[in-house]
Each structure stands twice: as structure tokens, then as C-alpha cells.
N, C-alpha and C positions, 0 to 999 in steps of 0.2 A: 812241237811235233816235227819230226824229221820228214823230209820229202819222201824217203823210201816207205814210210808208213802209209802214204796215200795210195800206194799201188793197187791194193785190193779193196779199197773202200768205195762205197757208193757216195759220190761227191756231187754237190750242186754249187755252181758259182752264181752268187746272187748279186746282180747289178753288173751291167756290161758297158760301163764307161771306160775311160783310159785304164783304170786299175783292174777292172774285171776282165777286160780283153787281154791285158798283159798276163794275168793269172791263167787264163785259158791257153794262151800261146806257150807259156812256160810248161804247163802240165802236158800239153799235146807234144811238145818237144821231148819231154822226159818219158812220157807214156804214149807212144804213137798209136796204139790200138785200144787204148782205154776208153770205155764208155763214160761220157761226161754229160751232165745236165747243166744247162745254162738258162737263167731266168732274168727277165727284165720287164719293166712296165711298158716299155716301148714296143710297138709292133715292128715286124721285120722291115717293112718299107720305110721306117723312120731311121734306120741305120744307113750309113754311107754305102755306096755300091760295093766297095772293096770288102767291107765287113759282111755284107749280104752274100757275096760270092764265096767267102771263106766258110760261112755257115752252110751254104748249100752243098759245097764240095765235101765237107766232113761228114762221112756216113756214121761216125761213132759219137755223134752228139744228139741230144734230145733237147729241143727248144721249148721253153715255156714263156711266151711273150704276150704282152697286152695287159689289160686291167686285172685279170684274174691270175697273174703270173705266180702268186704266192700259194695258190691252192694245190699245187702239186709237189710241194717240198717236204711233205711230212714223212716220206720214206727215206730221206737222205740221212746217212750216217755222219757225214761231215759237210757243213755249210761254210763256204768261204765267202764271207759277207763283205761287199764293198763298203768302205767306211761311211759313205754318205747316207746309207739306209739306217733308219732309226731302229734299234734293236727291239724296242717295245712293240713296234708295228708288225713284227713277224712272229712273235712268241706264240700266239694262238695257233699258228700253222705248223708248229714243230712237234716232233715226237720227243718224249722226255729224255731219250738217250742220245739225241743229236748233239754233236760237238760243233760249236760255232767258233770259227777262227777268222783270220783276216790275212790279206797279203802281207801287211806289215808284221804281224805276229810270225808268219812263216819265214819271213826274211830274217827277223831277229833269231829265230830258232835254228837257222841254218847258216848264218853268216859267221865266219871265224875271224874276220878282221876287226879292227878298232872302229867303233861307230861314234861319231859326234852328232848328237841330236839337238835340234834347235826348235823351240816353240815359243809362243807368246801371242797375244792378240794381234799385235802389229810389229812389223820389222823383220819377220822370219826370213823372207826371201832375200832381202838385201843383205842381212847378216850372214845367211848361209852362203850366198854368192861371194861375199868378201872373204869368208873363211876358206872357201874353195880356191879363190884366187891367190891367197897367201900361200897355201900349201903347194899349189901348182908352181908358183914363182920360186918356192924353196926346193923344187925338184922332189917333192913328196908325192907319190902317185895317189891320187884321190878321185873319188866319184861323188858327183853332186846329184842326189836322188830324192825321191819323196814327193811331198806336197808341191814342190816347186814346178812339177809338171812331168817328171820322169819316174814312172813306176819302177821299183827296185828289183822285183823278183827275177826278171830275166837277166839281171847282171850277176846273179850268184855264181855262175860258172866262170866268169871273167875275173872276179875279185880274189886276190891273193891275201894270205894272212898278214903280210907286211903292208898292205894298202890301208888307206883310211877312207871310210864312207861318211860323207856329210849328208845327213838326213834332215830335211825340213819336215816337221811333224805338226799336223793340224790336230785340233782337239778330237775330231772324228776318228783320226787314225790312232790316237793315243787311248781313246776310250776302250776299256777292258784289256789293254795291253798288259801282259804279264812279265815283261822284261823291260829294262831301261838301258839307254845308251851308256857306253863307258864314260863318255864326257857328255853331260847334259847341260844345256843352256836354256834358262827360263827368263825371257826378256822382260815381260810385263803381262798384266792381266786387266782387262776392262770388260764390262758387260757386252756380250756378243753372242750371236747364234741362239738367242732366247726363243726362237721359233722351233729349235731343234731340241734344246734341253728344257727340263722342267723349270729350272731357275739358275741363277748365277752359281750357286753352290755345286750343282751337278756339272755345270760347264767347267768350273775350276777343278773339280775332282777328276774329270777326264784329262785335263792338262797335267795334273799332278803325277800321272804315271810316267812322265819323262824322267822322274828321279826316284819315285817310290820304291822301285825294285833294284836300285843300285847296290853294288857290293862295296866293301870297305875300301878297296883300292881304286874305285871309280872317283869321278870328280863332278861336282855340281856347281856351276857358275850361275848365280841368281841375282835378281833385282831385290835388294834388301829394303828398298823404299816401299814395296808392297807388303802389307801385313800378311796377306794370304800366302805369298811365296816365302816370306821369312819364316812363318810358322811351319810350312812344309820342310824347309831346310833344317829346322830344329828336330824334325822327326826322322831324318834319314841318317845312315851310318857312313856315307861316303865323305871324301874330303870336300869341304865347302869353301867356295870363293865368292864373297859378295862383290857385285859390280860396283866399282868406285871410279867415276870419271876424273876425280882429283888426281889419281895416280898417273893418269895419262894426259893431263891437261895441255902440256906443251905439244904433244903429237897431234891431239885433236884440234888445237887452236891453229896450227900451221897447215892443216889438211883441208882440201876442198870437200872431202867426204862429209864434213859436218853439215853441209847443205842438203845432203841426201837422206840422212837418217839420224835418229836421236843419239846424243852423246853416250847414253847408256848402252846402246847397241854397238857403237864403235868400241867402247871399253870392253864389252864382252868378247869382241873379235880380238882385241889386243891381249886379253887373258889367254885365249887359245894360242896366239902367236908365242906367248911366253912358254906355254906347255910344250910346244913343238920347237922351241929355241930358234925362232925365226928372227933374223937381224932387223934392226931399224931401217937399214938401207933398203931391204926387200919390202918392208912394210910401207915405206914412203913411196917407193916406185909403184907398188900395187895400188895404193890409195889414189895416187895421182892419175893412174891410167884407168881407174875403175869407172865403168858405166853401169848405172843402176838398171835393174830389169824394167821393162816397159811399163808405163802407166803408174809409175811411182815417182811423183813429183818430177815428171819428165818434161824437159823444155822442148816444145815442138818447133818453135821458131818465132820470128817476127814477121807479121803479115799486116799490111796496111798500117804500119807503125804501131801495132799492138803486139805485145808479147803474150804468147799462149803457153800454158802449162797444163799437162795431163796428169792428174793424181786420182785416176779412177779407182785405184786400189783402196782409197781412203773410205772405208765403210763404217767408221765410228767417229764420233765428234773429236776425240783426242787426236786422231790423225789429221783432221782438218785444222785444228788449232796449231799443230806442229807445222803444217804447210804455210799457214798465215804468219806464224812467227819467223819462219825461214825466209819467205819472200818479202816480208815487210810491208810498208805502207803503200807500195806501188800497186797492190792488188785492188782493182777498182770494180771488177765484175767477178762474182763467184757463182758458179753453177753447182747446185746442190740438190739433195733429195733423192728418193728412190723407195725401195721396199721398206715398209714400216715393220720393224721387228720388236717393237715395244721398249726401245731404250729412250732415255731422256735426252733432250736437246738444249737444256738450259746453258750448259757449258759453251756450246758453239754459239748460241744466241748472244751470250755476254761477250764473247770474243769478237763477233761481227760488229756489235755495237761499239766496241772499243777500237775498231779498225777504221780505215779510210774507204771501206767498201761503199759504193754508191748504188750498184745494181746487183740484185739478187735474183737469179733465175732458178726457179723451183720446180722439180719434178714430183709427181705424186708417188707415194702416199705421204711420205715423211716431210715433203716440202711444206705442206700445210701446217704441220706441227712446228717446224722451224720458224715459220712466219708468226704463228701465234705466240711462241716463246719470246720472240723479238718485241712484238707489240705489247706483251705483258710486262716486259722489263723496261721498255721506253716507248711511250705512246707518241711522243713528238719526234720521231726519227725522220731522217731524210732519205731513207733507202727506197729505191724504186723496185717493186716486186713485179716479176714477170713469171706467171705460172703456165707451164706447157707440158705436153707429153712427147713433144717432138725435139730431137736433138738438132735437127736442121733449123727449126725456129729459134732454139736456144742460141746457137752460134750466130744466126742472123741478127738476133737482138744484141748479142755481144759486140758484133762489128759496128752496129749503128749507135751504140750507147757507151762504148769504152773510149776514153780519150787517148790521144797519141802518147806513146812512151809509157803507157800504163799496162797492167797485167789483167788478162782474163784467165781465171783458174777453174778447172773442173776438179772439184774435191767434194764428193757427194755426201759424206757422213752416213751413207746408207748403202745396202746391197742393191744390186741392179736387176734382180730376177723378175720384177713386175713388168719391166719394159725391154730388157735385153737378156741374152742368153747368160752372160756373165760380165764381170768387170772389164774383161779384155774387149768384148764386143762393144761395150759402152765407150771405152777409150778409143777404139779404132773408128767408131762412128763419129765421135767428136773430132778426131784428127782428119777424117775424110772431108767433113764439111768445112773445117778450117781451110784446108788446102784447095777446095773446089769453089770457094767464094770468089766473086759474086755468082749467084745461082741464075740459071736460065729462067 
């Protein structure tokens, strides 16, 4: 749908987080006098003051806020749904002729530049940032947008046809998307977001849209170790490039980047470098200077002779296993657990048993499940369990029970939403208490 087609339509923006507010700003800039409807489950006082003031000053908006925010959407012709809202939860409120779209769909429909899209259960942000860094170093004008934290719609007027857009794409953004990037990267797939999707199949099908609508001249870079992703590759018509770390083993071996992300993710980045004909000199310099996004196996520093790492982004067992493999046997204290989304923890339990971990700090709800898995696998273990809901108490325990020159690692294997706003707040709270110890 072209932006011009929205001019005379009855539109409601559903969900007013970063994405929804960006959509509102974009439409208001393009249609200054247009009547717009905005809906969100939060009440007005729950928004920040700046947003409240914007809403109050705009006389051409109608707000539907609070618990019954969906009850007034049935007359909308077009619903621009924020990706985090489950489609099935709004269907009963819609009229049959309503068109449901999203900011990402509108961006794809109206962006004329080359789009490189990256998805996967883990590694999206680091991979996207690396690709962006390489293009920038090679003097190729690029934009880093999407799930990484920058909503893309407002950038449409700035992007030229010769530019490149790097889009990190979550499963929520990809679900129901009717277009695919010119270059699609599918890094990996593990059970995740099973509180949002009916099952793993529905979750994978959402991710599959990254390549499902590609054209013959497009390119699909994919992890062929995953049967699901390999099967997807066999069903699409674009040029297919399986990720193969062996092709780049010398570059990977000599780079510090191997301690920040999986070799498959690095190999995907190097395939992109080949497509854009970026030299090994630029690759080496970019890799050497790269700093991973915060809370992704981030080294916080050494305090009281203990080394602290923040891997709050690790919300599945596979990410924790990678962190333990990377940091090695010096990890003595692991802080894990969080929201239980129904995934299995046998893999992480086995890896903990095989490690040198002595202390395991566990948050509810999944912390209890991790503990039970460990006890099921090995009854006579020597691990000290400390269960808490307080990050302050968790860090305090780590300081008192981690030996000198050893590592304390926050790598939860679970989402944060039962105790924190998001993984960033969890990581920031962890770092705050590390740096403010000892406490008054």
C-alpha cells in the first residue's frame, strides 16, 4: 500500500510503543490535518510527559486508551497494527472489510532502495550491526533500522535509491509480511516466543516470510544446519547461499569477533561483504574495532578481583551455552532464570553440570525449572543454589561467593518481563548493583 492511499482512509494506529508513535509522527508529518485514531491498552498517565503533551496538543486525534481500547476499532478501514499485538486477540473487534497492515509492511511497500533483512532467534542485532559497520567503512551509505531499536518509517524521505537499508526483523514484524528483503539472512531458529505463538511451527512460519516472497534476482543467505530453514530454502526461487564457516575459517580464527557471536553469524556477515565487494582490509579493521550492542556478552569490568559479564539478551538456553563455551571454565557464578515461556531447559542443565560453575543464582519462574533439570540429571552435584527475586541480592551473593579472578555471568536463558520491563532494564540493574557495591 502506497502512503498516498492512506490520505482519505479512516485509520487507527494500534499500539503506541516506539513503532506506533513513529507511525503516528510519520502520518502527521505527511497529513498535517488528517483525523487519526490511536489506541493502546495503557492509560494516558502511563505515557511519558512528552508523549502526553503531544497527544493533548493534537486536535486531530481521537484516543482510545485503557483496558477497553479495542472496543472502538470496528469502524476503521485501515488498522496499522504494532507488531507486538497478537492478531488473533483483535479479530473479533474488526469489521470484515478492514485492512490490517503494519509499519514494516508500509516501509517495504514504499522503500525503493536495496534492503538487507536479518532474522533468527539469536544474533540478529550483532549481525545487523556488523553488516552496517562494514558498509559504512566501505563508504556505502546505509541505514540500520528495525527491531534493533529504530523504527524505519520516518526514514523513508531520507533514503535514496542508491542507499542500503539494514533491517533487523523480529518474528512479530515478519508475521503476515507480504514482501521480503532483496537480501535475506536467516541465522538460526530455536523455540522462542511460545507465549505469543500457538506452537513452534507458527513461530517458524512467521520467520519464513524473510525469504518467502523473494524474487529470482534476490538472495537468501541461510543456515543449512537447520532442517526447517533448509526446507524453506528449497521452496524459494531466489539465489541461495548456505552459511559455511569453513569458507572463512582463517578470517574468523584471527578475529576477536569470534568471542562476541557465533561463527555462523560471522560467516553470514562475510557473505554480505562478498556481495558488496568489501575488501579483507576493511573487514579486518571493522571487526577489530567492533563493539557489540549492550547486554550481549558485554564485559562490565573487574570489581573486587571478580570479572563481571552482562548477557541479559540471552533469553534461550542455546545463547547461554554459547556464552559458557566462549568464556570457558572461569565462569564460577551464573545468574539465570526469568519468565517461563514453556521451553525446555535440559540443554542448559547439561552444560552447567559439565562446567566449573559453583554458584547458580536463580530468578523465578524458570529458575526453579533449571534447578529441577540439574537435579534430575545429577543428584550429587556440588552447585550452590540461591533463589531470589532481587537483582541486588543476586549481585550481593555473587560478590560474596565468587573467587578472585573468576567470572560472574548474567545469562538468564529466559525473558525478563516477570521482574523487569525488558532485557535492557535487567542488564542495567545488574550493572548498577555491580558498580555500587558494597551497599549501605
